N, C-alpha and C positions, 0 to 999 in steps of 0.2 A: 583285842581289840578296844582302843581307846573309847569308853565309857559317851563320853559326852556326844562325841562323836555316833554314835549307837541311839543316841538319845532321838539324837533329829533328823535319818535316821530312818525311827519306826514312829515318831509322826509325824512327819511330810507322809510315810506313808501311806499313817491313819486317813491326817486328810485330804489323800486322792482317793482312799481303797469309795465304794459302794456299798460298802458293806464290812459288816465288824471281821478278823482280820486273826489268823489264829498263829499258834505261836511256830509251825509247821511254812504257814502263807509268808511270816517276818525272817525266818531264818531263811527259807528260798529265793530272797533279795537278794544274797550277796552269792557271791563263786563258792563252787566248792571247797578251794583253795581258804577261804575268807567267813567260811561259815563261821557267827560266831556261837551258836551254839542257846537251848532256851535257858538258862544258868543266865547266861551275859544280855536276853533277850529280856525276860523278868529283871535283871538288875537294869536295864533301859526302860522297862514301863512304871519304873517304883518307881524310879528319877524325876522321869516327867509323871507322875502323879502327885510326887509330892512339889514339884513347878506350875503343877495349875492348880494344887488349895484355894488362893486365893484370888486364881481370871475366872469366866462366865463360861468355860467349857470345865469340860470332866473324863476323862475318861474311865473308859465303866466295861467290866468283861459279860460277855454276857455265853449264850451258848454254844457259839458259832465263835466266839472269838473278842477278842479288843476293838473298840471303836471309842475317839470321839466325840463329844454328845453336849449341846446345850444343858445347863445344871439349870437339874427338874425345877426349882425353885423362884427360876430363871420366866418356864415356861407361861406364866400366865400373863404378863408381861410381855413378850418373841411372839405368845402365839399371837398375837394382833397383825404380823405382818403377816398374816395369809387369809386371802379372800374367804378361799371357802372352807365350809366347815363338815369337822372330822368328819367317820361313819361312826353311827345310828345301833348297834344293836341290842337284840330285843333281852326283857328277861329269857322266852327259851334259849335261844340260842349260848346264849354265858351262859346259864344251866348244862346245855350238854356237854361245851365246851367243860364246861368246871369240876361236871362228872367224867370226863375221858381222862381229867387230868388229874385227878388224885384217886381216878377206881384202877384206871387204865396196865394191861389191854384186857378195853372191853370189848363184847359187839352189842349190837343195836340193841336187839334184845333185851340187853341186861338194860343200858339208858332206858327203853319203854317200860321196864319193869321201877327203878325204879323212880322214874319219873311219872307215871301211874298214867302218861300218854298215847298213843298212837305219837312216833317218834318222823316232822316230816325228813321226807327226804333236800328239801332243798335249805335242812339246817344242816347238812351232813356236805350238801354236794358248796358249799357256801363257807362252810370253815375246813375244809382240801383245799377249795382257788385259795384261799387266803393263804393257805400250806398250812395252819396250824394243826392238822392233823391226815394224821394216815392211816391204812393199814398194813399195820409188823404181823398178821401172821390170823390162821385160823384153827379159831377152838377143834378140837379135835370130837367132837361130837356132830351126830347125822346131821348131814348141808352143811356141813362145815362150812357154820359162818365166821367173817372179815372179826378183824378182831384190833379193834382201833387205839393208837395212841398219839403222843403229839409230837412235834417235832422240834429242829432247836428254833426254825422262824418264829415258834410258838413262844419257846423262850427269853430270844430277842426281845419281842414284841412288847413286849410284858418286863424285860428290863429281871433275867434270870440270867442267873447261873445255870442254875440246875433245880429237875425239882424241888429239892431238901428246899428252898428259899421259898414256898409259894405256902401262909399265911396255911395255921391248921385249922379242923374244920369248924373249933372253936373262937376261934376270932372271925369267921366268916360267919355265924353263925343269922348274923341281926345282915338279911340282905339289904333291907334302905339307911345301912352304918357303913357300907361298905370302902373303905381308906379308895378314890377317885385311879393311882397309880395301881389298883390289879382290880379289873374289873371280875372278878369270878362270884355268883355267887351260889347259895345253898340247897341243891334241889328239893325245891316245894309243891309239888305239882296244883295244890291248892289257890298259887295266883300266873296259875301258864297263862304264855301268850301266844303268838306264830310269830313267826319275824316282821324286820317288815318290808324283808322283800316278796316274800312267797305269802302273806298272809291273802289272798285274792286267787296271787298263781297255782296254790297249793289245794282249793278246797276245787277245781279243777282237774289238777292231774293228778292229786291223791286218792280223791273218795273225802266226804266229810267227814272219817274217825283220823285226818290227819288233821293232830294241834287243830279243835276247834278254837279261835280264841275269843277269848269274852272280855280279855280287857288290852290295850297296847298300855305296854312299858317298855319304848325302846333308853337306852343310856347310851346316851355318847361316849367315843371313844374316850380316854383319856388325854389333855393337850400336852402331856410329856412325852408320849406318840410319837410325835412327828420330832424330837427331837434325834432325827439318827442323822447318817452317814449327808444328807443330802443338804442339811440346814448346818453342815455346822461351819463358824466362823472360819477364812484362812488367816493369818495375822496380817 
């Protein structure tokens, strides 16, 4: 199959898709007797990536596949197009997410032991509703507590191909100097706070022992996360 034609098909598919596309999904676009195979598709992707080198959009590989998105360097300007404010995440929620990402699979009790405070059910519910974490099994101990792990949607949101691309704990030791591209925090119980969503609700539903807030540390979602397929410009 001609690489130039395949490159155009791949580009069109990525522009039209509402989510990243895997090699299998791209290969499935063709009839059985015309399937190019993963090798040719990767060649087409490489050629497309080279074509986009000096363009406003870039080809990115994330956990669930490939996507076209606005270049991160342009997002501070382009984000002015959206009137809605990006979601804000509290330090407590991000600490919980970071612990799960680095220590998975992990139980709720183990998270509480690391953070030194009781974990609000609202934090876990929020992370699950956003499809960033899921139950991946059960610990083989009395009570069989759930084991939590991250999802491909987590990788996609933070522009990661795999968990191997997470920064090392040494690199994120200083919470206040985190790069905005990856809002993951190092556990620090002394600086704990409740999530923005559950400050009042948690006290009513979970009791005084759950996530007692001392100071709010809301952290705004990184602007480049708006550069998903929904914002991809067509030529």
